Backbone bond lengths (Angstrom), bond angles and torsions (degrees), N, CA, C in turn:
res aa  C-N    CA-C-N  psi(-1)  N-CA   C-N-CA  omega(-1)  CA-C   N-CA-C  phi
1 M - - - 1.452 - - 1.539 111.50 -
2 K 1.337 115.10 -41.54 1.467 118.96 178.70 1.520 111.05 -63.47
3 K 1.324 115.42 -36.72 1.465 120.02 179.68 1.535 110.07 -65.12
4 L 1.314 116.76 -40.87 1.465 121.42 178.39 1.522 111.02 -63.90
5 N 1.335 117.13 -41.96 1.469 120.36 178.14 1.529 110.79 -64.48
6 F 1.319 117.12 -39.63 1.473 121.32 179.10 1.528 110.37 -63.25
7 I 1.323 117.42 -46.25 1.468 121.48 179.74 1.527 109.98 -64.46
8 T 1.315 117.74 -41.49 1.461 121.51 178.57 1.525 110.45 -61.84
9 T 1.311 116.70 -41.77 1.467 120.94 178.53 1.524 110.89 -62.67
10 I 1.314 116.77 -43.93 1.473 120.76 179.61 1.526 110.14 -61.49
11 V 1.317 117.17 -45.24 1.466 121.34 179.93 1.519 110.80 -62.39
12 L 1.314 117.52 -43.44 1.466 120.99 179.47 1.529 111.54 -64.22
13 V 1.325 117.29 -41.44 1.465 120.56 177.72 1.516 110.15 -62.84
14 F 1.332 117.54 -41.40 1.463 121.12 178.51 1.524 111.09 -59.92
15 F 1.341 116.79 -50.27 1.468 119.58 -178.88 1.521 111.75 -65.65
16 F 1.317 117.63 -35.66 1.459 120.65 176.31 1.530 110.21 -63.73
17 S 1.317 117.43 -43.32 1.471 121.54 179.43 1.519 111.45 -62.33
18 V 1.320 116.07 -42.13 1.473 119.97 179.67 1.520 110.13 -64.90
19 S 1.326 117.82 -42.18 1.471 119.60 -179.41 1.526 110.95 -67.60
20 V 1.340 118.26 -37.21 1.460 120.40 176.67 1.518 110.19 -66.18
21 A 1.314 116.86 -41.11 1.475 120.34 178.46 1.522 110.53 -60.90
22 N 1.321 117.17 -41.64 1.460 119.94 178.59 1.522 111.17 -67.92
23 A 1.305 117.20 -39.76 1.459 121.18 -177.69 1.524 111.96 -68.97
24 T 1.321 117.22 -32.43 1.461 120.78 -179.05 1.519 112.60 -94.43
25 D 1.319 117.89 3.46 1.459 123.32 176.39 1.525 112.58 66.33
26 I 1.339 117.64 28.92 1.465 121.54 178.86 1.517 110.63 -73.96
27 R 1.321 117.53 -34.17 1.457 120.75 -173.90 1.528 112.79 -77.94
28 S 1.293 119.43 -11.34 1.463 120.90 -179.51 1.527 110.48 -125.91
29 P 1.343 116.84 70.53 1.465 118.92 -175.43 1.514 114.13 -69.48
30 F 1.323 118.63 -14.31 1.463 120.57 -178.60 1.521 111.90 -107.28
31 S 1.329 116.96 22.48 1.457 119.85 -179.06 1.527 111.77 -75.15
32 K 1.311 116.89 -19.95 1.456 120.56 179.73 1.527 109.05 -111.72
33 Y 1.302 114.46 129.38 1.454 120.35 178.62 1.519 109.06 -147.50
34 E 1.319 114.60 160.73 1.451 120.47 178.51 1.524 108.41 -129.55
35 I 1.319 116.34 129.44 1.457 122.23 178.04 1.528 107.75 -109.30
36 V 1.335 115.71 122.36 1.460 120.98 -176.09 1.530 109.08 -125.47
37 P 1.333 117.38 126.54 1.476 118.57 175.90 1.522 110.82 -70.37
38 V 1.317 115.83 144.68 1.465 122.02 175.54 1.522 106.68 -98.14
39 E 1.305 116.14 120.92 1.468 121.60 -175.91 1.531 110.55 -99.11
40 N 1.298 115.06 160.91 1.480 123.28 173.80 1.521 112.84 55.26
41 I 1.315 116.07 47.07 1.461 120.05 176.17 1.524 107.31 -132.99
42 H 1.317 116.57 134.00 1.458 121.06 179.86 1.526 108.16 -123.81
43 L 1.323 117.04 114.42 1.448 122.17 -177.32 1.521 112.88 -114.28
44 G 1.293 118.09 19.62 1.453 121.51 179.58 1.510 110.73 118.87
45 T 1.329 115.13 171.53 1.466 119.68 -176.33 1.515 113.18 -75.34
46 D 1.345 118.79 -24.45 1.460 118.95 -178.90 1.524 113.29 -87.88
47 V 1.337 119.04 -6.73 1.467 122.01 175.75 1.524 107.80 -92.01
48 K 1.319 115.63 116.48 1.466 121.11 -174.41 1.522 113.75 -100.37
49 G 1.321 117.38 -10.13 1.465 120.33 179.16 1.519 110.39 -178.33
50 V 1.341 114.88 153.75 1.467 121.11 178.89 1.522 107.97 -135.57
51 W 1.344 115.73 135.49 1.454 122.96 178.35 1.521 109.36 -134.83
52 T 1.316 115.97 160.65 1.458 120.69 169.35 1.527 108.16 -118.79
53 I 1.310 115.39 145.68 1.458 122.30 175.21 1.521 107.01 -117.09
54 R 1.313 115.71 127.52 1.471 121.28 176.49 1.522 108.71 -119.82
55 Y 1.320 114.86 131.20 1.459 121.62 175.36 1.523 107.96 -104.71
56 N 1.306 117.14 127.21 1.468 121.59 174.15 1.523 112.76 51.34
57 E 1.307 116.93 43.70 1.464 122.87 179.25 1.528 111.98 55.43
58 A 1.309 116.05 45.49 1.473 121.83 -178.97 1.526 110.74 -65.30
59 D 1.322 114.62 150.08 1.458 119.60 178.16 1.526 111.74 -73.31
60 A 1.324 116.19 -38.22 1.467 120.93 -177.03 1.528 109.05 -108.34
61 P 1.323 117.35 102.53 1.464 118.95 -179.32 1.525 112.00 -73.81
62 I 1.314 115.16 160.76 1.453 123.02 173.95 1.523 106.61 -90.40
63 T 1.314 117.75 134.78 1.459 122.18 179.57 1.514 110.07 -99.06
64 V 1.321 116.39 135.93 1.464 122.62 177.43 1.525 107.80 -122.89
65 M 1.337 115.85 123.91 1.461 121.44 177.18 1.520 108.70 -114.85
66 K 1.323 116.27 128.30 1.459 121.22 175.72 1.517 108.25 -90.50
67 R 1.334 115.27 122.56 1.465 120.95 179.82 1.519 109.23 -118.09
68 S 1.315 115.87 148.46 1.459 121.53 176.25 1.520 109.72 -90.47
69 T 1.330 116.10 133.08 1.460 121.76 175.82 1.523 108.02 -133.82
70 K 1.318 116.44 173.79 1.469 120.48 177.44 1.517 111.44 -63.57
71 E 1.345 116.27 -32.74 1.464 121.01 -178.86 1.522 112.35 -78.81
72 G 1.315 117.16 -15.15 1.461 121.44 -177.13 1.520 110.17 130.14
73 A 1.307 116.29 -159.91 1.463 121.41 -178.49 1.529 110.20 -73.36
74 E 1.332 115.25 139.51 1.457 121.52 174.82 1.523 107.69 -129.07
75 Y 1.311 115.82 129.53 1.459 122.14 -177.93 1.526 108.59 -103.22
76 V 1.329 116.60 112.79 1.462 122.20 179.92 1.528 107.56 -91.33
77 V 1.316 115.67 117.92 1.458 123.23 -175.63 1.526 107.19 -105.68
78 Q 1.338 116.92 123.28 1.455 117.94 -176.05 1.515 112.74 -146.30
79 S 1.316 113.24 153.21 1.460 122.61 171.02 1.522 105.54 -135.18
80 D 1.314 116.54 -166.79 1.459 119.33 176.79 1.522 112.14 -73.44
81 Y 1.363 117.06 -12.22 1.457 120.87 -171.40 1.520 115.59 -121.75
82 F 1.311 117.98 -5.36 1.462 120.15 178.05 1.517 110.33 -160.71
83 V 1.316 114.24 160.02 1.461 121.69 172.49 1.517 107.78 -145.70
84 V 1.330 116.13 133.90 1.456 122.77 179.86 1.530 107.34 -149.99
85 S 1.319 116.57 158.35 1.467 120.18 -178.63 1.516 111.45 -120.72
86 Y 1.313 115.04 150.66 1.461 123.29 171.06 1.512 105.93 -125.50
87 G 1.313 116.97 139.32 1.447 119.06 179.14 1.503 112.90 -177.99
88 A 1.331 114.61 -173.05 1.459 121.47 -179.50 1.521 110.11 -69.49
89 R 1.314 115.04 134.07 1.466 123.60 174.84 1.524 106.69 -122.46
90 S 1.308 116.52 176.57 1.467 119.40 -178.53 1.528 112.02 -62.23
91 N 1.323 117.65 -29.69 1.463 120.00 -177.16 1.526 113.53 -116.42
92 G 1.326 118.05 19.79 1.453 120.48 175.31 1.519 112.58 142.44
93 F 1.325 115.74 -160.93 1.464 123.42 -178.90 1.507 108.91 -104.49
94 G 1.350 116.39 130.35 1.446 118.80 -179.95 1.512 113.17 -170.86
95 C 1.313 114.51 -167.77 1.456 123.16 -174.17 1.524 111.36 -87.07
96 K 1.316 115.16 146.46 1.458 120.46 175.37 1.515 109.39 -157.31
97 A 1.305 116.02 165.88 1.469 120.90 178.25 1.521 109.25 -68.29
98 T 1.293 116.01 148.55 1.462 121.96 179.77 1.528 110.23 -84.13
99 R 1.295 115.62 142.06 1.466 120.57 176.69 1.529 109.59 -57.31
100 K 1.319 116.09 142.25 1.466 120.56 -178.26 1.533 112.18 -58.17
101 A 1.313 117.05 -36.30 1.470 120.54 -179.11 1.525 112.09 -64.75
102 W 1.332 117.81 -24.31 1.458 121.95 -178.22 1.533 112.49 -95.99
103 C 1.306 118.41 -7.84 1.467 121.93 -175.94 1.520 111.08 -75.26
104 T 1.310 115.55 130.49 1.452 121.51 176.11 1.528 111.17 -111.41
105 V 1.322 116.84 -4.04 1.463 123.28 179.91 1.523 107.44 -118.61
106 P 1.325 118.49 135.48 1.468 119.59 177.72 1.524 111.66 -56.86
107 Q 1.328 116.66 139.72 1.461 121.62 -177.63 1.516 112.50 -58.20
108 K 1.306 117.59 -33.02 1.454 121.15 179.98 1.528 111.14 -61.18
109 I 1.323 116.83 -40.32 1.468 121.18 178.73 1.526 110.00 -71.68
110 T 1.325 117.05 -43.90 1.464 120.51 178.60 1.521 110.70 -59.39
111 R 1.337 118.07 -43.34 1.462 121.08 -179.97 1.518 112.36 -63.25
112 A 1.325 117.34 -29.82 1.464 120.15 178.00 1.526 111.38 -73.55
113 V 1.323 117.55 -34.06 1.457 122.22 -175.26 1.526 112.42 -85.70
114 I 1.326 117.42 -39.62 1.470 122.27 -174.20 1.533 110.48 -86.81
115 N 1.324 116.02 135.57 1.456 122.87 177.07 1.542 108.25 -84.40
116 V 1.320 115.86 112.50 1.464 121.36 -174.99 1.533 111.47 -63.93
117 E 1.328 117.17 -39.64 1.474 119.88 179.61 1.524 111.01 -64.11
118 E 1.341 116.81 -41.39 1.458 119.95 178.36 1.521 110.97 -68.18
119 M 1.313 117.34 -36.07 1.462 120.95 176.55 1.530 110.25 -60.62
120 D 1.325 115.66 -40.41 1.464 120.60 176.85 1.524 110.94 -64.45
121 R 1.333 117.49 -39.59 1.473 120.83 178.16 1.515 112.10 -67.81
122 Q 1.322 117.27 -27.00 1.464 121.22 -178.24 1.531 112.96 -92.77
123 K 1.311 117.90 13.54 1.464 120.27 179.24 1.522 112.23 -57.79
124 V 1.321 116.15 -34.69 1.465 120.49 176.94 1.522 108.13 -131.76
125 L 1.327 115.87 107.46 1.461 120.80 176.57 1.524 110.94 -89.46
126 T 1.330 115.82 -30.93 1.452 122.28 177.31 1.529 108.16 -152.12
127 P 1.332 117.51 145.46 1.470 118.73 177.51 1.527 113.25 -71.93
128 N 1.322 117.31 -12.93 1.464 122.50 179.47 1.529 109.06 -75.17
129 K 1.316 118.04 119.90 1.466 122.27 179.59 1.522 112.22 -86.60
130 N 1.300 117.18 -26.63 1.461 122.14 -174.88 1.519 110.40 -103.62
131 L 1.316 115.35 87.32 1.454 121.29 -179.95 1.520 110.15 -102.70
132 S 1.304 115.94 152.41 1.457 119.47 171.62 1.533 107.86 -73.83
133 D 1.311 116.07 164.75 1.462 119.07 177.85 1.519 111.60 -59.07
134 D 1.331 116.98 -41.97 1.464 120.48 179.59 1.523 111.82 -61.34
135 Q 1.335 116.81 -42.63 1.468 120.25 178.98 1.524 110.73 -65.19
136 A 1.326 117.00 -46.39 1.467 121.42 -178.64 1.522 110.92 -63.02
137 L 1.320 117.17 -46.35 1.465 121.19 -179.25 1.531 111.09 -65.32
138 G 1.315 116.93 -36.07 1.469 120.27 176.54 1.520 111.76 -64.00
139 L 1.331 116.63 -43.18 1.463 120.06 176.80 1.519 111.32 -64.10
140 I 1.314 116.71 -43.69 1.463 121.18 -179.91 1.529 110.11 -61.03
141 A 1.323 116.59 -49.44 1.472 120.03 -178.21 1.530 111.65 -63.62
142 S 1.314 116.74 -32.99 1.473 120.78 -179.61 1.525 112.63 -74.25
143 Y 1.320 117.10 -39.25 1.460 120.69 -173.79 1.527 114.20 -95.34
144 L 1.312 118.72 -18.89 1.465 121.11 -177.17 1.531 114.26 -57.49
145 P 1.347 119.78 -43.46 1.475 118.40 -179.88 1.530 113.02 -58.27
146 D 1.332 118.04 -33.31 1.466 120.80 178.97 1.520 111.76 -70.28
147 L 1.310 117.04 -20.28 1.456 122.13 -176.60 1.531 112.97 -76.89
148 L 1.315 116.48 -22.78 1.459 120.67 -178.65 1.525 110.86 -83.37
149 N 1.332 115.47 141.22 1.466 120.23 174.09 1.515 108.98 -61.62
150 D 1.330 116.36 152.73 1.466 121.42 -174.82 1.518 113.16 -54.24
151 G 1.296 118.48 -38.50 1.455 120.77 -177.99 1.514 114.89 -72.83
152 Y 1.341 117.12 -5.04 1.469 120.39 -174.94 1.523 113.85 -120.42
153 T 1.324 118.96 6.31 1.459 119.48 -179.10 1.531 111.97 -65.69
154 H 1.329 117.63 -19.33 1.462 120.36 176.79 1.533 111.87 -63.68
155 L 1.320 117.80 -16.90 1.463 121.26 179.19 1.523 111.57 -66.09
156 L 1.321 116.95 -19.94 1.456 121.16 179.69 1.524 112.26 -90.74
157 N 1.318 117.54 -10.56 1.467 121.59 -179.97 1.494 112.43 -96.33
């Protein structure tokens, strides 16, 4: 009987902890972000816009560059430790590897930071290929934290 009470207590403490974590927003540290356009910058004719994404008032923002391609707009998302692209695919808008010419981070470092399985799951975020910048940036900011391996999510803080 004592063993049953002990197990019941442990289970109740666990569920209480989970509910408190959800109520205090501890489990979703990347739920708040800010997208800010970068003005007065010219990076060539194929760059159509530049934004920064900050999670939880991070010191090092993530840079997003919108580039024109034959397939449509492609958003190159980069930091000092990774680079990945989101853009139009044959079956919608989603994540894909960045062209080598656009990479500013060595592939070896990017492969360590980016979760390949999650990248595969994010191939299609929406079947709509023609998104506004606000829609595309919102999807990118929402899904990017899931793309990083667990040991590297601190890069967004």
